[in-house]
N, C-alpha and C positions, 0 to 999 in steps of 0.2 A: 084430808090427806090428799096430797098431790101425787098422781100416778107416776110410775117409772116405766120407761121403755126398755124391754129386755130383748137382747138378740136371740134369735132362734137358729140352732144348728140342725143339720140333717144327719141322721145316722143310717148307714146301710144295714142290710140283713146280718152282716158280720159284726155289727156294732162299731164300725169305723166311721169317722166323720167323712161325709161325701159332699161334693158340690151339687149333686142332683137333688134339689130341694123338693121336686115333685115326687120322685120314686122313694126318696129317703123318708125316714120317720122324723117328724119335727120334734125337737127337744130343746128345753131351756134348763139353765143351771138353777137348781133349787137346793135349799137346805131343809132338814127335818130335825125337830126336837120334840121329845116327849113333854117338855116343860113349856109353860106359858112364857112367851118372850114379848113383853109389851113394847110397843113403839117401833123404833128402828134399831135393831141389834147390829153389832159390828160383824163383819164377815169372818173375823177370827175368834168369835165366841166359841169356847170349847164345848158348849152344849149343842152345837149345830153340826150335823153330819151332812156334807155337801155331795151332790151327785147330779147327773143329767136326768131329767124327767121327761117322759114322752107326753106330748100334747095329744089327747085322744078325744075328739069331738063326739065320738060314738059311745064313750063310757059315761055312765050315769054319775059315778062317784070316783073319788081318788083312791088308789090302791098302792100299798107299800109291799114290796117283796119281803118274804119271810126272812131272808138273809140280811136285808138292810134294816129291818125293824129292830134288830138286835135281840139278844136273849131275854132282856127285860120284858119284852112283849108277852112272853109266856107267863110272867108273874103279874101282869096288869089285868085288872078286871075289866072286861069289855062293857061298854054302855048298854049294848043290846045285841041281839042276833038279827041278821038280815038275810032273808031268803033270796039269793041271787039266781036269776034265770038266764040261761044262755039263749042264743038265737036258735039253737037246735032243740030247745024245749027242756033240757036237763036243768036241775036246780040243786043247790047245796047251801047250807047255812054258813054265813060268814060273820065273824065277830066284828063289831063296829067299835072303834077306839077314838080317842080325842088326842090331838097333838097340834103342833105348829109347823106350817110350811113357811119357809123364808124365800123370798125372791130377791134377786140382785141384778143390777146393771153394771156391776164392777166397782162403782163408787158409792152406792147407796143400797141399803137393805130394808125391806119391809116385811114384817111378820104377819101371818094370817092364821088364826086358830081355826081348825076345821075338824070334821069327823072323817074317818077313812077306814078302810078295811085292810087287813093283812092277808095276803094270799101268795101263792107261788106264781110270780110273773113270768119267769123263764124266758127272759129276753136280755138284750144288752143294756138295759136300764133297770133301775130299781123302784122307780115311782111312775105311776100312770096318773096324769092329771085329767080328771074327768070334768063333766059339765058343772059339777058342784063348785069347782075351782074356776073354771073358765067363764062362768057367769059374772065374775068380777074383772074380766079382762076385755079388751078389744083387740082385734087383729084383722088383717085383710089377707084373704087367700088369693094369690095371683096364680092363674093357671100355668103360666110359664115359669114362675119363680117360687111357687109354694108360699109358705109363711116366712117372712123375713124378720118381723118383729112382733112382739106381743106386749101390750101395755096393760099393766096391772094397777088397779086403783082408779 
């Protein structure tokens, strides 16, 4: 598989696109599907829900917001429970599911099956891409310009 270069946009605390890439939250356009999407699906595939996803190098795993995962999530059987611990020491069990993340550069899409948890993200984005996803990418953080592109694959 040949990788694709994905543009990164920055979102402000008010969830608006900002030109301040250093203070803003780095986000990429991704899709999500509960189904397995082999190969390179099209961007208009009805099984894919598209959104901006935040790139979070401090998160261990990918998280989907409860409202974005859709009501079917409540009927799906999780693969297992995961005990998540916060930096302040508290913990809570989170259900781990399996689904497909789709990345696009506008002309090409690549699907990636992964495990993720569903939780209340409470931010201007519905997906947090953690290190489990980011280990398949390369990007450069520039102190003055933040992250401009992320290459997947």
